[in-house]
MIMIMI-519163 format. One record per residue (C-alpha): residue in three letters; chain; z, x, y negated. Coordinates in Angstrom, 3 decimals, padded with zeros to 6 digits. Last residue first. Example, Ala and Ser with C-alpha at 12.3 -4.5 7.8 and 13.67 -1.06 7.14 Angstrom:
! MIMIMI-519163
> ser / A / 007.140 / 013.670 / 001.060
> ala / A / 007.800 / 012.300 / 004.500
//
This chain:
! MIMIMI-519163
> ala / A / 025.116 / -033.174 / -007.095
> lys / A / 021.992 / -031.879 / -005.369
> pro / A / 022.640 / -028.326 / -003.865
> lys / A / 020.051 / -026.382 / -005.753
> glu / A / 017.071 / -025.275 / -003.103
> arg / A / 016.364 / -021.459 / -003.561
> phe / A / 012.966 / -020.809 / -004.612
> tyr / A / 010.692 / -018.735 / -002.382
> pro / A / 009.412 / -015.106 / -001.651
> glu / A / 007.862 / -014.263 / 001.561
> val / A / 007.263 / -010.343 / 002.573
> pro / A / 005.522 / -009.341 / 005.319
> gly / A / 005.956 / -005.739 / 005.938
> his / A / 006.546 / -002.095 / 003.965
> val / A / 009.668 / -000.917 / 002.307
> lys / A / 009.988 / 000.899 / -000.953
> leu / A / 013.481 / 002.296 / -001.496
> thr / A / 015.441 / 002.264 / -004.902
> leu / A / 018.207 / 004.342 / -006.559
> pro / A / 020.349 / 001.891 / -009.046
> asn / A / 019.842 / 003.199 / -012.786
> gly / A / 022.405 / 005.367 / -014.380
> his / A / 019.386 / 007.763 / -016.047
> arg / A / 020.184 / 010.267 / -013.629
> asp / A / 019.232 / 007.831 / -010.313
> lys / A / 022.199 / 006.036 / -009.344
> ala / A / 023.615 / 005.384 / -005.537
> asn / A / 025.581 / 002.246 / -004.737
> gly / A / 023.994 / 001.517 / -001.709
> ala / A / 020.101 / 002.378 / -001.440
> thr / A / 018.734 / -000.980 / -003.838
> val / A / 015.608 / -002.397 / -002.409
> arg / A / 012.288 / -002.674 / -003.559
> val / A / 009.892 / -004.973 / -001.006
> trp / A / 006.385 / -004.356 / 000.240
> gly / A / 003.667 / -006.122 / 001.485
> glu / A / 000.427 / -005.494 / -001.042
> ser / A / -000.355 / -008.763 / -001.799
> val / A / 003.556 / -010.357 / -001.352
> cys / A / 004.772 / -007.744 / -003.892
> tyr / A / 008.647 / -007.297 / -004.601
> glu / A / 011.367 / -005.885 / -007.086
> glu / A / 014.716 / -005.205 / -006.853
> val / A / 015.758 / -006.584 / -003.540
> asn / A / 019.382 / -006.580 / -002.495
> thr / A / 019.942 / -009.900 / -001.080
> lys / A / 017.424 / -009.610 / 001.753
> glu / A / 016.817 / -013.047 / 004.309
> val / A / 015.293 / -011.525 / 007.421
> gly / A / 011.552 / -012.718 / 008.689
> lys / A / 009.982 / -009.048 / 008.024
> phe / A / 011.452 / -009.756 / 004.696
> arg / A / 012.691 / -013.142 / 003.143
> ile / A / 013.232 / -013.050 / -000.538
> gly / A / 015.412 / -016.205 / -002.466
> val / A / 014.627 / -016.646 / -005.648
> glu / A / 017.255 / -018.761 / -007.404
> arg / A / 015.709 / -020.209 / -010.928
> gln / A / 016.562 / -018.015 / -014.047
> leu / A / 014.352 / -015.660 / -012.720
> val / A / 011.066 / -017.062 / -012.959
> glu / A / 011.700 / -018.096 / -016.779
> ala / A / 013.008 / -014.512 / -016.997
> asn / A / 009.995 / -012.813 / -015.512
> tyr / A / 010.039 / -009.028 / -015.069
> tyr / A / 006.725 / -007.710 / -013.287
> pro / A / 006.254 / -005.335 / -016.912
> ser / A / 009.295 / -003.549 / -016.139
> asn / A / 012.003 / -003.009 / -018.485
> pro / A / 014.036 / -006.035 / -017.641
> asp / A / 014.226 / -005.162 / -014.296
> ile / A / 014.246 / -007.917 / -011.616
> ser / A / 011.063 / -007.424 / -010.718
> leu / A / 008.201 / -010.031 / -009.324
> arg / A / 005.168 / -009.436 / -007.696
> asp / A / 002.695 / -012.255 / -006.346
> pro / A / 004.063 / -014.687 / -008.500
> leu / A / 006.224 / -017.690 / -007.470
> gln / A / 004.367 / -020.776 / -007.981
> asp / A / 006.939 / -023.743 / -008.276
> asn / A / 007.001 / -023.927 / -012.150
> thr / A / 003.194 / -024.684 / -012.029
> asp / A / 003.185 / -027.827 / -010.022
> asn / A / 006.546 / -028.453 / -011.612
> glu / A / 004.775 / -028.902 / -015.446
> ser / A / 002.590 / -031.500 / -013.811
> met / A / -001.206 / -030.958 / -013.323
//
């Protein structure tokens, strides 16, 4: 099995918060895109494919610790790696 075979597999659950146990810097270095209910989303903080939900930011609102407020929304989740433009 080549190195690219394992790197092209996205985890079932991924978060962009470094304090989360689902944070994976190696995966996030590549551009990860999320389709939720067939629509491209750019404000996803965390997703879980098997449970069918995404956590999205709620505008500019912050919690008492200064972190963005998020909403958990249920539906079909399709994570993918965005293609890098070939130079």
